[in-house]
N, C-alpha and C positions, 0 to 999 in steps of 0.2 A: 316471752316478751311482755314487758310491762305496757299497760295502756297509757301510762304517762310518758311524755317525751323526755328522752335523756338529754342532759346538757353536755354530754360528751360530743366533741367535734368529730366529723367524719372527713376523710380525705377525698379530694378530686385532683387528679393530675392530668395535665394537657401536654401533649407532645407537639413540638413545632420546630421549624427550621427557618433561619434568617435567609431570605433570598433577595435578589435585586430584580426590579422590573426593567423594562427596556429603556426607561428614562434614568436608570441608575439609582433609583430610590430603594433603599432597603426596608423590608417589612417582614414580620413573622408570618409564615404560612403554617396554619394548623394542619397537622398530618395525623391526628388522632384516629385510630381505627384503620389506618392504611398501611399494611405491612409492605406493600409495594413501594410506597414513598419512603418508609423507614429504611428499606434496603437501598434505595436510590441515593439517599442523603447520608446514610451510614453514621459516621462519628460527628456529623454536623447537627444531628438531632439533639434538641434540648428539651427539658421537661420543666414545666412550672408546677410546683407542688403547692397545693392550697388546702386549707382546713375550713370546714363549714359547720354552722350551727343548724340543727334540724328545727324548722319552725314549728311552734305550737299550732293548734287549730286556730286560735285567735290571730296569731301573727300571719299565718297563711291566708286566712280570710281577709285580713286588712290589706295584705299585699295585692291580692286579687281584686278587691274592691277599689283600691287606689289606681289600678290599671284598667278599670272598666270604662269604656267609652259608650256613649249613647248616640245612635244614628239620629240626627235631627229630623230626618224625613220620616223614618218608619218607627222610631222609638225603640228599635232593637238594641239590645246590650251585647257587647262582646268585650273580651279581654284583649287589649293591645299588647302583643307579644314583646315589642321593643320596650314599652314602658315597664311591663312586668319583669323583663330581664334586668333592666336597670335597678329596679326595686330590690330584687333578690340579691344582686351583686352588692348593693350598698348595705343591705340589712343583715345578710346571712353569711357573707364571706368574712371570715374572722382572722385568718392567717395566710401568708404566702411567703415564698422564699426569694422575693425580688430584692435586689440591692442596687444602690447607685454606683456611679463610676469608681468610687473609692472603696466599695465593698460594704458600705454601711446599709443596714436593713432599711427598706422603705416601708413606713407604717401603712397599715390597711385602714385608710380613712376615705370618706367619700371623694375628697378632692383627688386623691391618688387613684382610686378605682376609676374615676372619670377619665383618667389619662391612659387607661389600657387601650391597646390596639383593638379595633372593633371586632376583628376575627377572633382574637383571644377572648375578649369579653363575651361574645356570643357563644363560643365553644364552652366556656365555663358555665354560663347561665343555662345552656342546653343540658349539660351534664348534671347540674344541680336539679333542674326540673325533672329529668329522667330518673334521678335518684330518689326524689321526694314525692313524686306523684305517680301512683300506680298506673301501669299501662293496661290496655285491654288484655294482653297476654298474662300479666300479673293477676288480673281479676278472673282469669279462666274463661274469658269470653272469646 
């Protein structure tokens, strides 16, 4: 493995199913990682295919810094996960297979990323974070 970041994109796919709540409002339910739900919904399961850029050290640092909040009482710093998730979606999500009603591809631009369902957006951001930040298990701790 090179110590320099590859510009090659990497995939993240999220499985979901469109369901209706008690009020009759349809929304996508993320079922990623749940074989039980995949069996339950069968051929109704859909997949959103995305491609992501690996952040360089500088890009990752800037994203984390942009999502840092300071507690006005204690001065403690912490990363706001919602802000960080939005930043990584806008900066590192490069391709998806979403289309409009006519089948025309929807471009991956911040305005369209902001229109993602919150469950889909959070699942994509979480998958990106899990893919790009080593876990305790990865580090052997």
